[in-house]
C-alpha positions in Angstrom: -6.6 -42.8 -72.8 -6.2 -42.8 -76.5 -6.6 -45.6 -79.0 -4.4 -45.9 -82.0 -6.4 -44.8 -85.0 -6.0 -44.9 -88.8 -4.6 -41.4 -88.9 -3.0 -41.2 -85.5 -5.0 -41.6 -82.3 -8.7 -41.7 -81.8 -10.0 -40.4 -78.5 -11.6 -42.5 -75.8 -14.8 -40.5 -76.5 -14.9 -41.6 -80.1 -14.2 -45.2 -79.1 -17.0 -45.0 -76.5 -19.4 -43.4 -79.0 -18.8 -46.3 -81.5 -19.4 -48.9 -78.8 -22.5 -47.1 -77.6 -23.8 -46.8 -81.2 -23.3 -50.6 -81.7 -25.3 -51.1 -78.5 -28.2 -48.9 -79.8 -28.2 -50.8 -83.2 -28.4 -54.1 -81.4 -31.3 -52.9 -79.2 -33.2 -51.7 -82.3 -32.7 -55.0 -84.0 -33.9 -56.8 -80.8 -37.0 -54.6 -80.8 -37.8 -55.6 -84.4 -37.4 -59.3 -83.4 -39.7 -58.8 -80.5 -42.3 -57.1 -82.7 -42.1 -59.9 -85.3 -42.4 -62.6 -82.6 -45.5 -60.8 -81.2 -47.1 -60.5 -84.6 -46.2 -64.1 -85.5 -47.8 -65.3 -82.2 -51.0 -63.2 -83.0 -51.1 -64.7 -86.6 -50.8 -68.3 -85.2 -53.6 -67.6 -82.6 -55.8 -66.1 -85.4 -55.1 -69.1 -87.6 -56.3 -71.4 -84.8 -59.5 -69.3 -84.4 -60.1 -69.3 -88.2 -59.8 -73.1 -88.2 -61.9 -73.7 -85.2 -64.7 -71.3 -86.1 -67.3 -72.1 -88.7 -66.7 -69.7 -91.6 -63.7 -68.5 -89.7 -61.7 -67.8 -92.9 -64.3 -65.3 -94.0 -64.9 -63.8 -90.6 -61.2 -63.2 -89.8 -59.9 -62.5 -93.3 -59.5 -58.8 -92.8 -57.7 -59.3 -89.5 -55.5 -61.9 -91.0 -54.6 -59.6 -93.9 -53.8 -56.8 -91.5 -51.5 -59.0 -89.4 -49.7 -60.2 -92.5 -49.2 -56.7 -93.7 -47.9 -55.6 -90.3 -45.6 -58.6 -90.0 -44.2 -58.1 -93.5 -43.6 -54.4 -92.9 -41.7 -55.0 -89.7 -39.7 -57.8 -91.4 -38.8 -55.5 -94.2 -37.8 -52.7 -91.9 -35.7 -55.2 -89.9 -34.0 -56.4 -93.1 -33.2 -52.8 -94.2 -31.9 -51.9 -90.8 -29.8 -55.1 -90.6 -28.3 -54.3 -94.0 -27.4 -50.8 -92.7 -25.9 -52.2 -89.5 -23.9 -54.8 -91.5 -22.5 -52.1 -93.7 -21.5 -50.0 -90.6 -19.9 -53.1 -89.0 -17.9 -53.8 -92.2 -16.7 -50.2 -92.2 -15.7 -50.5 -88.6 -14.0 -53.8 -89.1 -12.2 -52.5 -92.2 -10.9 -49.5 -90.2 -9.9 -51.7 -87.3 -8.0 -54.1 -89.6 -6.3 -51.1 -91.3 -5.2 -49.8 -87.9 -4.0 -53.2 -86.8 -2.1 -53.7 -90.0 -0.5 -50.3 -89.6 0.5 -51.0 -86.0 1.9 -54.4 -87.0 4.0 -52.7 -89.8 5.2 -50.2 -87.2 6.1 -52.9 -84.8 7.9 -54.9 -87.5 9.9 -51.7 -88.5 10.8 -51.1 -84.9 11.9 -54.7 -84.4 13.9 -54.5 -87.6 15.6 -51.3 -86.5 16.4 -52.8 -83.1 17.8 -55.9 -84.7 19.9 -53.7 -86.9 21.4 -51.9 -83.9 22.1 -55.2 -82.2 23.8 -56.6 -85.3 25.8 -53.5 -85.8 26.9 -53.5 -82.2 27.7 -57.2 -82.4 29.8 -56.6 -85.5 31.6 -53.8 -83.8 32.2 -55.9 -80.8 33.6 -58.8 -83.0 35.9 -56.3 -84.9 37.3 -55.0 -81.6 37.9 -58.6 -80.4 39.6 -59.5 -83.7 41.8 -56.4 -83.5 42.7 -57.1 -79.8 43.5 -60.8 -80.5 45.6 -60.0 -83.6 47.4 -57.1 -82.0 46.1 -54.6 -84.5 
């Protein structure tokens, strides 16, 4: 099967590849979310240990700094990747909208041509009826 594309038809393979790519992008973003959740949970647990341990802020300061750096690095990578995916989705959406507009234009043109044929046929039919009724 072929799908109507911007410059003609796109193959089922290209359509499948784009769907597959979107699935991969989603799974990568999900992975970043899971990493952030895990690190956030570790930070909260560490915060509780820091508050419940005498001199905990000093004892766990290095670990807290490491977790903060890791969390921020994952969050930054996720934001970068999300921006990249958003740009790709905008391109895909733009292409889809372009194809849809072209198809709508083609359908409107076809409809207009068919209506023209009907109207021409109707006018010819009325002319014949007029000639027949007036004896021309």
